N, C-alpha and C positions, 0 to 999 in steps of 0.2 A: 562517501561510499559509492554514490551513484556514478562518479567519474571512473570507477573501476569496471563498470559494465557498460559497454557501448550500446547494447540493445535495451537499456533501461531508461525510461522516461520518468523523471520525478517531478511531481507537481504539488504545489502548496495551494490549497483552495479555501475559499471562504464558505464554510458550510452554512452559515447564517444567510448567505445570499440566495441559496437554492436548497432550502431544507427538505422539500419534497423529493428532489433528486437523490439526495444522500440518504434519506430515510428509506427510500426504495432499495438502496444498496445495503441496508442493514446498519448504517452508521447511526448509533444512538448516543454517542459521546465522543469527545475529542481529547487527545489526538487519536486518530484512527489510521490504519494503513490498509490500503487495498492493493492487491496484486492481480493484474489482468481483470480488473473490474469486480473482483471478489473480495469481500471483507476478510482480512487475515488477522488483524489485531485491533483491539481497542486498548489504548495505552501504548507504551513503548516496549518492543521486544529487546532481548539481548542481541547484540550485534551478530553473534553466531547463528541465532535463530533466523534473523532476517536474511543473512547470506544464504542459509540453507533453503529458504522459501524462494528467494530470487533465483538461485541456481536450478531449483526444481522447475520453476516456471519457464526458464530459458531452455531447458532440455539439454540433451547432449551437445557438446560443442567444443 
């Protein structure tokens, strides 16, 4: 899905390597999805929900 949005940067990170950093962002379990540095989900959202949040974060365009 990331390839469909030019302005989206997807990263897979090792939460165990930096637990303090991710705890400060509210990540208490994995998988977790952050959008613009804000925790949006713990677990996996439905594709339509994820698209909606990505498009809202990107703004009009």
